[in-house]
C-alpha positions in Angstrom: -0.1 -0.1 0.0 1.5 3.3 -0.8 0.5 6.6 0.5 0.5 7.8 -3.2 -2.7 5.7 -3.7 -5.9 7.9 -4.2 -9.4 7.3 -5.4 -10.3 8.2 -8.4 -14.3 10.2 -8.8 -15.7 8.3 -11.9 -19.2 10.1 -11.6 -21.4 12.3 -9.3 -25.2 11.6 -9.1 -26.9 14.9 -8.1 -29.4 17.4 -8.5 -32.5 15.1 -8.2 -33.0 14.2 -4.3 -34.5 17.0 -2.4 -33.9 15.4 0.8 -31.0 13.8 2.6 -29.9 10.5 1.2 -30.7 7.4 3.3 -29.5 4.5 1.1 -27.8 3.8 -2.0 -27.0 0.8 -4.1 -25.3 0.2 -7.5 -25.9 -2.3 -9.8 -22.7 -3.2 -12.0 -24.0 -5.2 -14.8 -26.2 -2.8 -16.1 -24.4 0.5 -14.9 -27.4 1.4 -12.7 -27.9 3.0 -9.2 -30.9 3.0 -6.7 -31.3 5.4 -3.9 -33.5 6.7 -1.7 -34.0 10.2 0.0 -36.5 11.7 2.8 -37.8 13.2 -0.3 -39.7 10.3 -0.3 -38.8 9.2 -3.7 -37.1 6.0 -4.8 -34.6 6.7 -7.8 -33.0 4.2 -10.4 -30.2 6.0 -12.2 -29.0 4.6 -15.6 -25.7 5.6 -17.1 -26.0 7.4 -20.4 -23.2 7.2 -23.3 -21.4 10.3 -22.2 -20.7 8.6 -18.9 -23.2 10.5 -16.6 -26.1 9.4 -14.4 -29.9 10.2 -15.3 -32.5 8.9 -13.2 -35.1 6.6 -15.6 -37.5 6.2 -12.6 -38.7 8.2 -10.0 -41.1 6.3 -7.7 -43.0 8.1 -4.9 -43.6 6.6 -1.9 -46.1 7.1 1.1 -43.7 7.5 3.7 -39.9 8.2 3.7 -37.4 5.2 2.7 -34.7 4.5 4.7 -33.1 1.4 3.6 -32.5 -0.7 0.5 -32.1 -4.4 -0.4 -31.8 -5.6 -3.8 -31.2 -9.0 -5.2 -29.6 -9.3 -8.7 -30.3 -12.3 -10.1 -34.6 -12.1 -9.2 -34.3 -8.2 -9.4 -37.0 -8.0 -6.2 -35.7 -4.7 -4.6 -36.7 -4.1 -1.0 -37.5 -0.6 0.3 -37.6 -0.2 4.3 -39.6 2.9 5.2 -39.7 5.2 8.2 -43.3 4.3 9.6 -41.7 0.6 9.8 -42.9 -1.5 6.9 -41.5 -2.8 3.8 -42.3 -2.6 0.6 -41.0 -5.1 -2.2 -40.7 -4.6 -5.9 -39.6 -6.1 -8.9 -37.4 -4.3 -11.2 -38.0 -4.4 -15.0 -34.8 -5.6 -17.2 -34.3 -2.5 -18.7 -34.4 -0.7 -15.6 -36.7 1.6 -16.7 -39.6 0.5 -14.5 -40.5 -0.9 -11.0 -43.4 -3.0 -10.2 -45.1 -3.3 -6.6 -45.3 -6.9 -5.3 -46.3 -6.5 -1.4 -45.7 -4.3 1.6 -45.0 -6.4 4.8 -45.6 -4.9 7.9 -42.4 -5.7 9.5 -41.9 -3.1 12.2 -43.3 0.0 14.0 -40.4 1.9 13.9 -38.0 3.4 11.4 -36.4 0.7 9.3 -32.5 0.7 9.3 -31.6 -2.2 7.5 -32.4 -5.0 5.6 -31.4 -8.5 4.1 -33.1 -11.2 1.8 -32.1 -14.8 1.7 -32.9 -15.9 -2.1 -32.1 -19.4 -1.7 -34.8 -19.7 1.6 -37.2 -17.2 0.9 -36.2 -15.1 4.0 -36.3 -11.2 4.8 -34.3 -10.1 7.7 -34.7 -6.6 8.6 -33.6 -4.2 12.1 -35.5 -1.2 13.3 -35.7 1.4 15.6 -38.4 -0.5 17.2 -35.5 -2.8 18.9 -36.2 -5.6 17.0 -34.9 -7.9 14.4 -37.8 -9.3 12.4 -37.6 -12.9 10.2 -40.4 -12.7 7.5 -41.2 -15.0 4.8 -40.5 -13.3 1.2 -43.2 -15.7 -0.2 -46.0 -14.5 1.3 -44.7 -11.3 3.5 -45.7 -13.2 7.1 -43.8 -12.6 9.9 -42.0 -16.0 11.2 -40.0 -14.8 14.1 -38.5 -11.6 16.0 -35.8 -10.9 18.7 -35.9 -7.8 20.9 -32.9 -5.9 21.2 -31.8 -3.2 24.3 -31.4 -0.5 21.7 -32.4 0.6 18.1 -30.9 -2.0 15.8 -28.8 0.2 13.5 -26.9 -2.4 11.3 -27.0 -5.8 10.1 -25.1 -8.9 8.5 -26.1 -12.3 7.5 -24.1 -15.7 6.5 -26.2 -18.0 4.7 -23.7 -20.7 4.8 -24.2 -20.9 8.7 -27.4 -18.6 9.2 -25.5 -17.1 11.8 -27.3 -12.8 11.9 -24.5 -10.5 13.3 -26.8 -7.2 14.9 -25.2 -3.8 15.7 -27.2 -1.5 18.1 -27.3 1.9 19.2 -25.6 1.0 22.7 -22.8 -0.3 21.5 -23.6 -4.2 21.7 -22.9 -6.7 18.6 -25.3 -9.6 18.9 -25.1 -12.7 17.2 -28.1 -14.7 16.7 -28.6 -18.0 14.7 -31.7 -19.1 12.2 -32.7 -22.4 13.3 -36.1 -23.9 11.6 -37.0 -20.1 10.8 -36.5 -19.2 14.1 -34.2 -16.3 15.5 -32.0 -17.7 18.4 -29.7 -15.5 20.4 -26.2 -16.8 21.0 -24.1 -14.0 22.7 -23.1 -10.5 22.4 -19.8 -9.1 21.5 -18.8 -5.8 23.5 -15.8 -3.5 22.5 -17.7 -0.5 21.2 -18.8 2.8 23.7 -21.1 4.0 20.9 -23.5 3.1 18.3 -22.7 0.4 16.1 -23.6 2.0 12.8 -21.9 -0.4 10.3 -21.4 -4.0 10.0 -19.4 -6.2 7.8 -19.4 -10.0 7.4 -16.6 -11.4 5.1 -16.8 -15.2 4.9 -13.9 -15.8 3.0 -11.4 -14.6 5.9 -14.2 -15.1 8.9 -13.6 -11.7 10.1 -16.4 -9.3 11.4 -15.8 -5.8 10.7 -17.7 -2.8 13.0 -17.7 0.7 12.8 -18.8 3.0 15.6 -19.8 6.3 16.6 -16.8 5.8 19.0 -14.6 6.6 16.3 -13.3 3.1 16.0 -13.3 0.2 13.6 -12.8 -3.4 15.4 -12.1 -6.5 13.7 -13.5 -9.6 15.0 -11.9 -12.7 14.2 -14.9 -15.0 14.3 -13.9 -17.7 12.1 -10.7 -18.3 14.1 -12.9 -19.3 17.2 -10.4 -17.9 19.4 -12.2 -14.9 20.6 -9.6 -12.2 19.1 -10.4 -8.8 18.0 -8.2 -6.1 16.6 -8.8 -2.6 17.1 -8.2 0.0 14.4 -8.2 3.3 15.3 -7.9 6.3 13.3 -11.1 8.1 12.4 -11.6 11.8 13.8 -15.3 11.3 14.0 -18.1 8.8 13.7 -17.5 5.6 11.4 -20.5 5.0 9.2 -19.1 3.0 6.3 -17.5 -0.2 5.7 -16.0 -2.2 2.7 -13.4 -4.8 2.0 -11.1 -5.7 -1.3 -11.0 -9.4 -1.0 -8.2 -9.8 -3.7 -6.1 -7.0 -1.7 -7.4 -7.7 2.0 -8.0 -4.2 2.4 -10.6 -2.7 4.6 -12.1 0.6 3.9 -14.0 3.1 6.4 -15.7 5.9 5.8 -17.5 8.3 8.1 -18.4 11.9 9.5 -14.9 13.2 9.1 -14.8 12.7 5.2 -11.7 10.6 5.3 -11.7 7.4 3.4 -9.3 4.8 5.1 -7.9 2.1 3.7 -6.2 -0.6 6.3 -4.1 -3.4 5.2 -5.5 -6.5 6.8 -2.3 -8.4 6.0 0.0 -6.6 7.9 0.5 -8.9 11.2 -1.4 -7.3 14.2 -1.3 -7.6 17.8 -4.9 -8.1 19.5 -6.2 -5.2 21.8 -5.6 -6.1 25.4 -8.7 -6.2 27.8 -8.3 -3.0 30.3 -7.6 -4.0 33.5 -9.3 -2.1 36.6 -7.6 -1.5 40.3 -7.6 0.5 42.9 -3.8 1.1 42.9 -1.7 2.2 40.0 -0.1 -1.1 38.4 3.4 0.5 37.9 3.8 2.9 41.2 1.3 1.4 43.4 -0.1 4.7 44.6 -3.7 4.7 45.5 -6.6 6.4 42.9 -8.6 9.3 44.1 -11.4 6.7 45.1 -9.5 4.5 47.1 -9.9 6.4 50.4 -9.0 3.1 52.4 -5.1 2.9 51.0 -5.1 6.5 51.8 -6.0 6.4 55.0 -3.0 3.5 55.7 -0.4 5.5 54.2 -1.7 8.7 55.8 -1.6 10.7 52.8 -4.4 12.4 50.2 -4.3 11.1 46.3 -6.0 12.8 43.2 -4.6 10.3 40.5 -7.4 9.3 38.1 -7.2 6.2 36.3 -5.6 5.9 32.8 -4.8 2.8 30.9 -2.1 1.6 28.8 -3.2 0.7 25.4 -0.4 -1.6 24.6 -0.7 -4.1 28.1 -4.3 -2.5 29.0 -2.9 -2.0 32.9 -4.5 0.6 34.8 -2.0 3.3 35.8 -1.9 7.1 37.0 -1.0 9.9 34.5 2.6 9.9 36.0 3.3 6.3 35.0 2.1 7.2 31.4 3.4 10.2 30.2 4.4 8.7 26.7 1.8 9.4 23.6 2.5 7.5 20.5 1.4 5.7 17.6 1.0 2.0 17.5 0.0 0.4 14.2 0.6 -2.9 14.6 -2.4 -2.6 17.1 -4.7 -0.2 14.8 -3.4 2.7 16.5 -2.7 5.0 13.6 -2.7 8.3 15.8 -0.6 8.7 19.3 -2.3 6.9 22.3 -1.3 6.4 25.9 1.5 4.1 26.9 2.8 3.4 30.1 6.3 4.2 31.2 7.3 0.3 30.7 5.6 -0.4 27.1 6.8 3.2 26.0 10.3 1.8 26.3 9.8 -1.3 24.4 7.7 0.1 21.6 9.6 0.8 18.1 8.2 2.5 14.9 6.6 -0.1 12.4 8.6 -0.4 9.1 5.3 -0.9 7.3 2.3 1.7 6.4 -0.9 0.2 7.8 -3.7 2.7 6.8 -3.5 4.9 3.7 -5.9 8.2 4.2 -7.6 10.3 1.6 -9.7 13.2 2.4 -13.1 14.4 1.6 -15.1 17.6 1.7 -18.1 16.1 3.4 -19.3 12.9 5.8 -20.1 9.9 4.3 -23.2 7.9 5.4 -22.7 4.5 4.1 -20.0 2.8 2.0 -21.4 -0.6 0.6 -19.1 -3.0 -1.9 -20.3 -4.2 -5.1 -19.0 -6.7 -7.2 -17.1 -9.9 -6.5 -14.0 -8.2 -6.7 -15.1 -5.3 -4.4 -13.2 -2.7 -6.4 -15.8 0.0 -6.7 -17.3 2.1 -3.5 -20.4 3.9 -3.5 -20.0 6.7 -1.3 -23.5 8.5 0.1 -23.3 11.7 0.9 -26.5 12.6 3.2 -26.2 16.4 3.8 -25.1 17.6 0.6 -27.8 15.1 -1.6 -25.0 13.8 -3.8 -24.3 10.4 -4.1 -20.4 10.3 -5.6 -19.2 7.3 -7.3 -15.4 6.3 -6.6 -13.3 4.0 -8.0 -10.4 2.4 -6.1 
């Protein structure tokens, strides 16, 4: 990976939506795109001979459409809406029309994510009603539901194992499994301090990536069955979109800071340590400010706050952790806190783990397209522009 690598802007779709864009999908085989907005319209864009994109369909919706799911082979399009229902359409072969099939009353709140399993005729969806719903694509009936502790904000699904990964507003990632068309809860993955706005499952590598409002991306090595996770810290604002280039093992992340990060997942990485808590500094053994018992025995008053070394996870005071430096092998691309012991052991890494490319607006989603995943669809909600970027 080279710091000189930059994405090339191929096309920019704008001037048609009059409200913030909520979702967009690119259909590479037809050079088409589908986008939805708070202006209550579903737009299907087609590329013209001069390379520009113009709407061929403008379909009005009764409520603001908030989520999209498109199946290429069957041309079935699922549109989630703000009031909780999901409408199903069939897109024509020339992408110049869309026909209504049915409307499913899946939720009672804003639909955030939809996944369609064509082989089993199942529709998974998550919404602000704090529910994951499993519905039948054959008749639209609800088959099962699972409640989460907060709004459902992201969803991923593995068709081979029928495992479901659910991100919520509280920062938890729920792991569920579909058994006999019923949702069964397995466990929660804990690691984020904010809304898990984006999830990405890469079955070929066994990796689950999660992007959060806490400005971090976590790589969960689910396929390794060892409970290992890698933290990727570098964004200056909320992380909203993830995509993966399988051929190069590059993770792409975007967010409110307008940056496109290319993470080299081939690089050797060290798992993020679990933070240790204690009443005394792990290095100098001085009590933290809440440890009145230790202060009484020492006949002294302490105002020391508890901090954590990002390399070893020990609970240390500020005096024992004066060093700040980047540590790419653990995913810290910017300077973070190190204790005095680890600071002497850390050396500069010889490789580049991440490449940054700046933008002039925040990006709400970054879905990947095509088997090679060499194209990005960047959706800018506030400026109502859908740039198409080729990497």
